[in-house]
Each structure stands twice: as C-alpha cells, then as structure tokens.
N, C-alpha and C positions, 0 to 999 in steps of 0.2 A: 562258404561251402554249401553246396546244395545237398541237404540231407536226404531228400527223396532219391536223388541220383545215386548217392553212396549206398543207401539201403537197397536200391534196385540192383546195383552191381554185386552186392553181397549175396542177394537171393539168386541172381543169375549165375554166380560162381558155384552155387550149391549143386546145380545140375551136373556139371562136369565132375564135381567132387564125388558125388554119390555114384553116378553111372561109371565114371572113369575109375573110381576105386573098385567097383565090382568087376569091371573088365580086367583091370590090372591083377586083382586077386585070381580071377578065373584063368588068366594066361600064365601067371607065375606060380600061384598056389602058396605064396608066403606073404606075411603081413609086412615084412620089411619093404618090399616093393610098393605096397599101398601107402605106407608112411612117407616114402620118398616122393610118390606121386602127389600126395596131399601137401607136402612141404613145398614142392615146386609150384603147385597151384596157388598156395597161400602167398608165396613170394610174388607171383604174377599179379595177384589181386591187390596186394599192398602197393606194388608199382603203379597199377592203374589208378588206384584211389589217390595216391600222392600226386600223380601227374594230372589227373582229371579233376581233382577236388581242390585245386589251389584257390585260396580265398582271394577275391578281388578279380579273378579272371572271368571276363564275360565275352564269350566268343560271338554272341549275337548282337553286340553293340555296334552301332553305325559309327564309322569314323567320320569326324567333321574336320574338314581342312580349311 
C-alpha cells in the first residue's frame, strides 16, 4: 500500500468535505443534510482507498511475456 497516495487522497477529500459541507448548509440550512453529505463523501473515500490501495498491485509494472 502506498501510504503517500493514501494520505494524499485523504487530504484531497478534505476540500469537498469542507466546501461541500458549507454549500450544503447554505442551501438547506440544517445540519442533517451536512451529515448526510459527509457520510456519502466518507463512503466514496473508503471505496477509493480500498480499490486504489490494494497491496501488491503495481499498475506501472512492465509485463514480460
């Protein structure tokens, strides 16, 4: 697992979490919608981390036939 990539994805997801949470609160005016937005974003982040952070997967490896 590439820890730098995982940390980068976590930092990158912070931007839509903060900005999207503010926009969601501004549009709806309640915290329930913000919590739902954050939960959806968290599920997407976990899915990306699981799919992209698989141990032993090297997409840049040259195939030798």
